[in-house]
C-alpha positions in Angstrom: 11.5 -8.9 -6.9 12.0 -11.4 -4.2 10.6 -11.4 -0.9 13.2 -10.3 1.8 11.2 -11.6 4.9 8.9 -14.6 5.4 5.3 -13.8 6.7 5.3 -13.4 10.3 1.7 -13.6 10.8 -1.5 -14.3 8.9 -2.2 -11.7 6.4 -5.5 -12.9 4.9 -7.7 -10.4 6.6 -5.5 -7.6 5.3 -5.2 -8.6 1.7 -9.1 -9.3 1.9 -9.6 -5.7 3.0 -7.3 -4.4 0.2 -9.3 -6.5 -2.4 -12.5 -4.9 -1.1 -11.3 -1.4 -1.1 -10.3 -2.0 -4.6 -14.0 -2.4 -5.6 -14.2 1.7 -4.7 -11.6 2.8 -7.1 -12.1 5.5 -9.4 -9.9 4.5 -12.8 -12.3 5.8 -15.4 -8.9 6.4 -17.6 -6.6 3.7 -17.0 -9.1 1.0 -15.7 -6.2 -0.1 -13.4 -8.2 -0.4 -10.1 -6.1 -0.8 -7.1 -7.0 -1.4 -3.3 -4.9 -0.7 -0.2 -5.2 -1.9 3.5 -2.9 -0.4 5.9 -2.6 -2.1 9.6 -1.9 0.1 12.6 0.1 -0.6 15.4 -3.2 -1.4 17.5 -4.4 -3.5 14.8 -6.9 -1.2 13.2 -7.2 -1.5 9.3 -7.5 1.5 7.2 -8.1 0.9 3.5 -7.9 3.2 0.2 -8.2 2.8 -3.3 -6.8 5.0 -6.3 -8.7 7.9 -7.5 -8.0 9.0 -10.9 -8.2 12.4 -12.4 -8.7 13.7 -16.2 -5.4 15.7 -15.6 -3.5 12.5 -14.1 -1.2 14.6 -12.3 -3.8 15.0 -9.5 -4.4 11.2 -9.4 -3.8 9.7 -6.1 -2.9 6.2 -5.4 -4.4 3.6 -3.1 -1.4 3.4 -0.8 -1.3 7.3 -0.2 -5.1 7.3 0.4 -4.9 4.7 3.0 -2.0 6.3 4.6 -3.5 10.0 4.6 -6.9 8.3 5.8 -4.8 6.7 9.0 -2.8 9.7 9.6 -6.0 11.9 9.8 -7.7 9.6 12.0 -4.8 10.1 14.5 -3.2 6.8 13.9 0.8 6.9 13.7 2.3 3.8 13.9 1.8 1.1 11.4 2.9 -2.6 11.0 2.2 -3.5 7.2 0.1 -2.6 4.3 -1.3 -5.0 1.5 -1.8 -3.9 -2.1 -4.3 -5.7 -4.4 -4.3 -5.6 -8.3 -6.4 -7.3 -10.9 -3.3 -8.7 -12.8 -1.6 -11.8 -13.5 1.2 -10.3 -11.2 1.3 -7.7 -8.8 3.0 -4.4 -9.3 4.9 -2.7 -6.5 4.1 0.6 -5.2 4.9 3.8 -7.1 8.0 5.7 -6.0 5.9 8.4 -4.7 3.9 5.8 -2.5 7.4 4.3 -1.4 8.5 7.7 -0.1 5.1 8.5 1.9 5.1 4.9 3.4 8.8 5.4 4.2 8.3 8.8 5.6 5.2 7.8 8.0 5.6 4.3 8.6 9.3 3.3 8.2 10.3 0.0 7.1 6.9 -1.6 7.2 6.0 -5.2 5.3 4.4 -4.6 2.0 2.4 -7.5 1.0 1.4 -7.5 -2.8 -1.6 -9.4 -4.0 -3.5 -10.5 -6.9 -7.3 -10.9 -6.7 -6.6 -14.7 -6.8 -3.6 -15.0 -4.2 -1.1 -13.4 -2.2 2.1 -13.0 -4.4 5.1 -11.4 -2.3 6.0 -10.0 1.0 8.7 -7.4 1.1 10.2 -5.0 3.6 9.9 -1.4 2.4 13.6 -1.0 2.6 14.2 -3.4 -0.1 11.6 -1.7 -2.3 13.2 1.8 -1.4 16.8 1.5 -0.9 18.5 4.5 0.4 15.4 6.7 1.2 15.4 10.2 1.8 13.9 11.2 5.0 14.3 13.7 8.0 17.6 12.5 9.0 19.0 14.3 5.8 17.5 17.4 6.5 
């Protein structure tokens, strides 16, 4: 996975917020804790963490928690999202998260980070080629 766009502004505060949000994750089954920090158009940072459920199907990822919190608080425009993992190499958002991010944020920047360093920057269109959206309805 290669970065498609260079960093346009400092992302250290956003990444730090994602790492902090990760500390609140409920990952009793997988022990795979993830934090996300979504930056709105006005610079507000809204965080989320993954929350697992014993049925697994009701588990919700950090990226979707952050997006749903932001939307429920009235934010409608977004710049970028940072996602933090405690792994050697960061994982990209799952397909469901990519779809939700596309639906509500469009082609935002996605910053992937481990707990030690930022690893890569991507545009969402590169992580979700040929997205389904309202233009197909």
